Structures are given as structure tokens and as C-alpha cells.
C-alpha positions in Angstrom: 17.7 12.9 23.2 19.8 16.3 24.5 17.7 19.3 23.8 20.6 20.6 22.2 20.6 18.0 19.7 16.9 18.7 18.8 17.8 22.4 18.8 20.8 21.7 16.2 18.6 19.6 14.0 15.9 22.4 13.1 18.4 25.0 11.7 20.1 22.2 9.8 16.4 21.0 8.1 15.6 24.5 7.6 18.8 25.2 5.7 18.4 22.3 3.4 15.1 23.1 2.6 15.6 26.9 2.3 18.8 26.5 0.4 20.8 29.3 2.5 21.8 29.8 5.9 20.3 33.3 5.5 17.2 31.9 4.1 16.6 29.6 6.9 17.4 32.4 9.5 14.6 34.4 8.2 12.3 31.8 8.4 13.5 30.7 11.7 13.4 34.5 13.1 17.6 33.9 13.9 20.8 35.5 12.5 22.4 34.0 9.7 25.4 33.7 11.7 23.5 31.5 14.4 22.3 29.0 11.6 25.7 28.7 10.6 27.2 28.0 13.9 24.3 25.6 14.8 25.2 23.7 11.6 28.8 23.8 12.3 28.3 22.5 15.7 26.2 19.6 14.5 29.0 18.4 12.1 31.8 18.8 14.6 29.4 16.7 17.0 28.8 14.1 13.9 32.3 14.2 13.0 30.8 14.6 9.5 30.6 17.1 6.8 26.8 17.5 6.1 26.6 20.8 3.4 29.0 21.9 1.1 29.1 25.4 1.1 29.4 28.0 -1.8 28.7 31.6 -1.9 25.5 30.8 -3.7 23.6 27.8 -2.3 24.2 24.8 0.3 24.7 21.1 -1.3 23.8 18.2 0.8 26.7 15.5 1.3 26.0 12.0 1.2 26.4 11.7 4.6 24.2 15.2 5.1 21.3 13.6 2.7 21.3 10.2 5.1 21.2 12.3 8.0 18.5 14.9 6.7 16.2 11.8 5.8 16.6 10.8 9.4 15.5 14.3 11.0 12.8 14.4 8.8 11.3 11.2 10.0 12.1 12.5 13.6 10.7 15.6 13.4 7.6 14.3 11.7 7.5 11.6 14.8 7.4 14.5 17.0 4.8 16.3 15.3 2.4 13.3 15.8 3.3 12.6 19.1 2.1 16.4 19.8 -0.9 15.8 17.7 -2.0 12.7 20.1 -1.3 14.9 23.0 -3.1 17.9 22.1 -7.0 17.5 22.5 -8.2 20.0 20.7 -6.8 18.5 17.5 -10.2 16.2 17.0 -10.2 17.0 13.3 -8.6 14.8 11.0 -5.9 16.9 9.4 -2.0 16.5 7.9 -0.4 14.2 5.6 -1.6 10.8 5.6 0.4 8.0 3.9 -1.3 5.0 2.3 0.2 1.7 0.9 -2.6 -0.6 -1.3 -2.4 -3.2 -3.9 -2.1 -2.2 -7.5 -5.3 -3.4 -9.0 -7.4 -4.0 -5.7 -6.1 -0.4 -4.8 -7.8 1.2 -8.1 -11.3 -1.3 -8.1 -11.6 -1.6 -4.2 -9.8 1.2 -2.2 -10.0 4.2 -4.2 -14.1 3.9 -4.1 -13.9 4.4 -0.6 -11.3 6.9 -0.4 -12.8 9.3 -3.0 -15.7 10.3 -0.3 -13.4 9.8 2.6 -11.2 12.8 1.1 -14.4 14.7 0.7 -15.3 14.2 4.1 -11.8 15.4 5.0 -10.6 18.5 3.0 -7.9 19.1 5.7 -5.7 15.7 4.6 -3.2 15.5 2.5 -3.2 12.2 1.2 -0.2 10.1 -0.1 -1.4 7.1 -1.8 1.5 4.5 -3.0 0.4 1.5 -5.3 2.2 -1.6 -5.1 2.3 -4.9 -4.8 5.5 -5.6 -3.2 5.8 -6.2 0.4 6.1 -2.6 2.2 8.0 -1.9 5.6 5.6 0.4 7.1 8.6 1.8 9.5 11.0 2.2 7.0 8.8 4.0 4.6 6.7 6.3 6.8 3.3 4.3 6.0 0.3 5.4 8.1 -2.1 2.5 6.8 -1.6 -0.5 4.7 -4.1 -2.2 2.8 -2.7 -5.7 2.3 -4.0 -9.1 0.2 -2.4 -12.4 1.3 0.8 -12.4 3.3 1.8 -13.7 6.7 -1.0 -13.6 9.3 1.7 -12.9 12.0 2.5 -9.3 12.6 5.1 -7.9 15.0 3.5 -6.2 18.3 4.2 -3.0 17.0 1.9 -3.3 14.5 -2.1 -3.5 14.7 -3.9 -5.7 12.1 -7.5 -6.0 11.5 -9.0 -8.6 8.8 -11.5 -7.9 6.6 -12.3 -10.9 5.0 -11.4 -13.6 2.5 -11.5 -13.3 -1.3 -14.2 -15.4 -3.2 -12.7 -17.7 -5.8 -14.8 -17.9 -8.8 -14.4 -19.9 -12.4 -15.3 -17.9 -15.3 -15.0 -17.9 -19.1 -16.5 -15.4 -22.0 -20.1 -16.7 -23.6 -18.2 -16.7 -27.0 -15.5 -19.0 -25.4 -18.2 -21.2 -23.8 -20.2 -21.0 -26.9 -17.3 -22.4 -29.1 -15.6 -25.1 -26.6 -18.8 -26.0 -24.2 -19.7 -25.2 -20.5 -17.8 -27.8 -18.4 -20.0 -29.3 -15.5 -17.2 -30.9 -13.1 -13.6 -30.3 -12.4 -12.6 -33.2 -14.6 -14.3 -31.5 -17.7 -12.8 -28.3 -16.3 -9.3 -29.4 -16.6 -9.8 -30.2 -20.3 -10.5 -26.3 -21.1 -7.8 -24.0 -22.3 -6.4 -22.5 -18.8 -5.6 -18.9 -18.5 -3.0 -19.0 -15.4 -1.4 -16.3 -12.9 2.4 -16.7 -13.1 4.3 -15.7 -9.9 7.4 -13.6 -9.8 9.5 -17.0 -9.5 8.2 -18.3 -13.2 5.7 -21.0 -11.2 2.0 -20.9 -12.2 -0.3 -20.5 -9.3 -2.3 -23.6 -8.9 -6.2 -23.8 -9.0 -7.9 -23.8 -5.6 -11.0 -26.6 -5.2 -13.4 -27.9 -2.5 -13.5 -31.6 -2.0 -16.7 -33.0 -1.5 -16.2 -32.7 2.5 -15.3 -29.2 2.5 -11.5 -29.5 2.2 -9.4 -27.3 0.2 -7.1 -28.9 -2.5 -5.0 -27.5 -5.2 -4.1 -28.6 -8.3 -1.4 -27.6 -11.0 -3.2 -27.6 -14.2 -2.0 -27.6 -17.7 -2.2 -24.2 -19.5 -2.8 -22.4 -22.7 -1.0 -19.3 -21.1 0.3 -17.7 -18.1 -0.1 -14.3 -17.4 2.2 -12.3 -14.6 -0.6 -9.5 -14.3 -4.4 -10.3 -13.3 -5.6 -7.1 -15.3 -4.1 -8.9 -18.3 -5.7 -12.0 -17.4 -9.1 -10.3 -17.3 -8.7 -9.1 -20.6 -7.6 -12.5 -22.2 -10.9 -13.8 -20.2 -12.8 -11.3 -21.6 -10.9 -12.0 -25.3 -12.4 -15.7 -25.1 -8.9 -17.1 -25.3 -10.0 -19.5 -22.0 -11.0 -20.0 -18.7 -9.6 -19.0 -15.3 -10.0 -18.8 -11.7 -10.3 -15.6 -10.2 -10.9 -13.6 -7.0 -14.7 -12.3 -7.6 -14.1 -8.5 -6.9 -11.5 -8.6 -9.8 -14.2 -9.7 -12.2 -17.2 -8.2 -10.6 -17.9 -5.4 -13.6 -17.4 -7.9 -16.3 -19.7 -10.1 -14.9 -22.2 -7.7 -14.4 -21.7 -6.5 -18.0 -22.3 -10.0 -19.3 -18.7 -10.1 -20.6 -17.9 -13.4 -18.6 -20.2 -15.9 -16.8 -19.4 -18.1 -13.5 -18.7 -22.0 -14.5 -18.8 -24.4 -12.1 -20.7 -21.9 -9.4 -20.5 -24.7 -6.6 -16.7 -24.6 -6.4 -16.4 -21.2 -4.9 -13.2 -21.3 -2.0 -12.0 -18.8 -0.1 -8.8 -17.4 -1.3 -6.4 -15.0 0.4 -7.2 -12.8 3.2 -7.9 -8.9 3.1 -5.9 -7.3 6.0 -5.6 -3.6 7.3 -2.1 -2.9 9.2 -0.9 0.1 11.1 1.6 1.2 13.1 0.5 1.1 16.8 2.0 4.3 17.9 -0.2 6.3 15.0 -3.7 4.8 15.8 -4.7 7.3 18.5 -3.9 9.9 15.4 -7.2 11.2 14.2 -6.7 10.9 10.8 -5.6 7.3 11.2 -8.5 6.3 13.2 -10.9 7.9 10.9 -9.6 6.4 8.1 -9.3 2.6 9.8 -13.1 3.6 10.4 -13.8 4.4 6.5 -12.2 1.5 5.4 -14.3 -0.8 7.4 -16.5 -0.5 4.3 -13.7 -2.4 1.9 -15.5 -5.3 0.5 -13.3 -8.3 -1.1 -15.8 -10.4 -1.9 
């Protein structure tokens, strides 16, 4: 990138953030005329108007907003590159963007992040809760915690598998008192199943392990299918049926006696818990410190 391009980006971003050329000039220790000329030069080179000027304010055009977002990413990446090269910056600091699954983020990740943030007060944590696939580069994510998904990641991403879920069959004591406790797979299939409903409307089948240790999936007639795992837990605790759940999700209801494990010999491995991060960011103290902290995550 030419030096002049970088020089023109800074006044443009400052003008947007400050709301006027005069305020941007004061912030950058330049004259208002110099800032205005820099932005005009940038617009001429790009062949597009970036800012609508009035006597009182500046307003981004659609093209200007798109260019502004790109400039922010460029400036952030430059700042991160400088942070990597600055030997004196060994203390984790700055903004840290982390993406986590909705429910596991609350139950599994937050108990690790709270002491981590207390230990590193110089960090500004931005935490995104979502079960959708997140592109780390497009959304500027430093570290993502994922459950499931493809095990193959591009070379530009670092990947660390933290283990696999342990799946358990469970039900409320009240339900078992009314309907009896199943002792094998055949008896279990006669019970009222509470299934997880996928986005496409299909129900996730139950996973069993054969006598010789091989996994096999079974589609199960069910009483209800719910598209939310928290709702599944509520239905289970309410005595509405039986379900196969990851152990981390029902750990607390099991400990409180609200649920009981049935068929304890059927506890197959489920989805993998994985940490993903852009490799170019791994040398940043804030990312390295977070990856170390997240080694405490439990999935079983």
C-alpha cells in the first residue's frame, strides 16, 4: 500500500468519528483545510463520494460507509501487527473479540472467562453468543469456541480440539416413577421421547453404541421435538419424557436430583469442542493468554 493511501485513510476515519473536519483536525493536530483536502483527494482517487458535507456535520454515503468499515479493519490489523512486534507489550490488553455457542457459552465458557477478565483488567472483552457459523475473518473474531462442525479448517486458522461431549440418557424421577425405568435399548424406545429439532425441521436421532463398540444412530418416534436445548432440559425436568443430552448441559439438574441418568452403559461420545483462531493473531499476548485460559474448558 502506498504511503499516501495510509495518510489519507487516517483523516477520513477521524472525520467520520469526530463528525466534522474541524474536530478531526484538532484530534490529529492538523488544520481543517488539510483534513478536508486529504478527504477530497481520497474521494478523487477512489472516484466516489464518501461524505456528504453540510455546514454543521458530515454524513457517510453508502459507498463511504463500506469504505469506512474496511478502513477500520485495516487500521486494527496494523495496530495488531505493531503489538506483535513491540517487545515491551507483554501484558494482554486491548479489545478481544470472542465467539461462543449460546448455551455452552453461558454454562461452560463464562465460568472460565470471569476469572480471566479479573486477572487481565487491561482487556476489553466483546463476547458474541451465536449457534450460527461465524467467519472469523469477516467478523473480526480473535477466538471462536465451537461445538461440532467440520474438523477441517484452512491453513490460515489455528485449531485445538478440547475433547468430545459425553451423551447421556436421562429423565426426571417423577417421570420414571410413573412410567418405569428402562433397562435396555428396546425398553427405552417405548418411552416418550423428547427430541432436538434441527433447523431443517428434522429430529436429531439418538446415538447408541453396539456391543462391539460401534456407534449407530436411530430415528425415534417422539412425543415432542424442540428446537432449543434449554427448552429440552425444562421439558425433562417437568417430567414430560426422556431425552439424550450432552452431560455438560444436564450436569446441574443431575446434581440437584431433578434428573437421573438411565442406561448408564450407553454414554457414547458426541460432538467435538474446538478452539479456532486466526494464526496471524496467535502471537498477540491477549490471544495467547485467552487460549491458555480456555484450556480449562470442560465438555464432559
